[in-house]
N, C-alpha and C positions, 0 to 999 in steps of 0.2 A: 558855483551850481557846477562848475566844469570840478573842481576840486572833491567833491561832496561824490559824485558819479565815480571820479578815480577810487575814494575811497572805499566805498560799497562794493565797486568789481575787484579790487585788491581782496577784500573781506571776503567775498563770493567765492573767489578763486581758491584763497589759505581754505576755507569752511567746506571745502568740497574735497582737500583731502587731508582733510582733520580725520583722528579717529574714526572708523564707521561707528554707524548708531548701532548695527547689529551685526554679527559677524555670519556669513554662509559660506558656502563649497565656493563662493566667485572669491574669496579672501585667502584660495586655498591654492600651493603653489608644489606642484610635483618635481620634487627635489630630483636631480637624473631618470627622468621620467623613462627615457628610451631604456632602464634597467628594471623597468615592469615587465610582467609575464605579456602585457598586452599594450606595449607601449601607444601614447596617447588614448585608445579607445577607454584604457582601462578609468585616465582620468578624465576624460569626455564625458563619460556615462556617468560619473560623478557629479557631474557641471562643474570641475574646477575650473579656476579664472587664471589660472598660467600652469603653462608646461615647460620644460627645461631640457634640451638638447645637447650635448655635447657635441660640438664637430671639429673635424680638421680637412684642410683640403691635400690631397693627394691625386694623382694625376689627371689635374683639372679638376675633382669632383670632391665635391662636398658629401663627405662620408660622417656618420655619428661614432663617434668615436672617444674616449676616453684620453687612449695612449695609442702609441702605433700598432700594438699588440692587439687592437680592436680592430685596425684598418681590414685584415683579410674575409671579416664578416661581410663587407660589402654593403652594410647599410647605408642607403643614401637618404640626405634631409630630405630630399623630394620625394621619395617616397614613404618614407615613413611617415612626416608631419604635413608637407604641403600637398601634398596630392588630396590626401582625407581632408584635410581641414577648407581645402577651396569645397569638397563635395560640400562639406555643412553648410557653406555660406550659400553656395548655390541652391541647398533644397530649404534653407530659411531665409531664402530671397534678400541677400545680404549680410545677413547678423550669423555669428556664430553658434547662436542657441537659437530656439524656438524662443524662445523668453528673451525679447529682444534689450532686454533693461542689464542683461548678462554681457560681460566683456569677456575676451580670451588673449591671454598674450603667449606667445611663442618665444621663450629667452631660447635664444640662439647662445651658447658659450665657445667660444673659438678657442681650441685648446694649439693650434699652430699659428703661423705669423699671423698678426694681424690684419694690415691692409690686402694683401693677397685674396684672403678667405674673406673677407667683408663685401670687396669687390664681386666676388663672386657670390656671395649671398644675393647682392644688389640684380644682379645677372640674371640669378634664379628667381628672382620675385616679379621681376619684367615680365615675366613669361604669365602671372598670373595675377592679372588684375582685379578680379574678386577679390582677392586678398587686402593689395593697398588701397583697395578703396572703399572697404567694409569699415564704416565709424565703429564698431567693437571689437576688431581685432589690431593689433600691435607685433608685430618683429621686434624684440630687444636684445640688443647686442649687449652679450657682457664677456666676461675672461679678458683675452687677451684684445686690444682695442687699440685704434690709431691715437694720436695727439688729443686733449678736450680740444684744443681751440682748431681744429679741423671738425670735428662735429657739423660744423652748419655747412660743409663743404658736400655733403651726404643726401641723398635724397630723404623726404623727409616721410615717406612711407618708411623707415628704419627709425627707433630712437635707441637712448643710449642707458646703459644701466651705469650710474655714479658710485662714489664710494663714501660712504656715510660720513665718513669721519673727514673727509678732501674737502679741499674748498676749490672752489669754482669760477670762470670767469661769467661773467652774463649772459655772453654768448654762448661756450658751452653749456649751461642748464638750462640756455632754453631747446635743446635736444636731449636733455636727460631727464626720462620718464620717473625713473627708480631711484631710489639709493638705497644700496646694499649694505651689511656688515658681515663681517665674521663673529660672532657670538663669543668666542673666545676669548676676541683681542678684547673684551672688554670684564668678561667674568668668568670664574672656572666653577662657577655654580651648577651641579651636577640635574637638577631638577625636583631636588628633596628641600622642601620648606621654602621660603621666601627668598627673594634673589635677595642678597647682603647689598646694604642701604647704599654704602661709596660705590659699588657698580651700577647698581640703579638709579642713582642720582646721573652718573655720566652718560649711561644710555639716554635716560627719559629728555636727558638735556639736546643730546646730540637727533633724537627723534623728532624733539619740539621744535627744533631748530630746521629739519628738513619737512616738516608739514609748513611751517613758518613761508619755505620757500615754495608751496605749492606740490611739494615733490613726495611720490609713493614710498615705503618705506618697509625692505624686507632684511630677515637676518635669517644666517645662512649655521649651520653647527648647533642648532638650538637642540637641548634634550628632548627626544622624539616621543612625548609619551604626553598621557590625556595632564597631571598634573603641574608639567613644566607648560604645557599650552594655556592653560588659564592664567599664570605667571604673565607669559608673555603678551595675551591678549591686553592684559593691565598696562603694559607700553604706549600701548593704541598702534601697535604696527599696521600694515595693511595687509599686508602678506605673510602665513603663516606656511613656512618651508618644512616638508616632511618628505620621508621614505616612506612612510607606513600611511597610504592614502586613503584605504580603506576605514583606518582606525580613526584618521584625520576627518575625513567625510562624517562618520558618525559622532566624533564628540560636537562638529560645527552645527550638526544637527540637533545635539541634545542641549548646545547652547540659545539655539533658536527658539526651541521649546519653550525653555526656562524662561526666554526673553518676553514670549508671549502669552 
């Protein structure tokens, strides 16, 4: 009986992370969200499930910046993302969205030295218990990260973005919530016609493996328009990565209507 219960639990876990039965903007990732005309707000109003902010630690502040040239803009992670998200969670009584089935991931892509920046992120989050306690909000650490074998030493209110093509220990996997990868490492496909068969097979194999481990999947550098998104959906990725967030939202809404 114990063996049967274990198998049921394992199946339920993997099934929960399998290809979504239908896609919505909860499966949309706002790539380099801070470059939008209204960072966070535009994606949030479209009910995106994930937003990405590049950060650098400078003078003991976490600044939203891709390179050192962006530092003089002095846009802090706290003001641009943490405080507004806290406001949403307070308004929605512990949830990022009024629809409590929807989740929100804040992907923090570290562009400076990993450990000092991550320690600062943790210090900041401890000031926002509404964020760390919300069952539908997660901070996902990407970019420069500490060694995977140290992930378990960090607080559970941060999770990590792994690389789809890498292998990880069980301990590291226990703290990895998503496996991402650069699409151009798999294919030179530009979005016209189907993905070449050999590229498709390699991609599908890695995605299926990630799902069997119970992990969400995201690809970046995918051609950013409707025909390409259609092909990517067939792969079963969990998050569609885009800089064209309004176009992606319209595409996913159309997909829902077609499914409905």
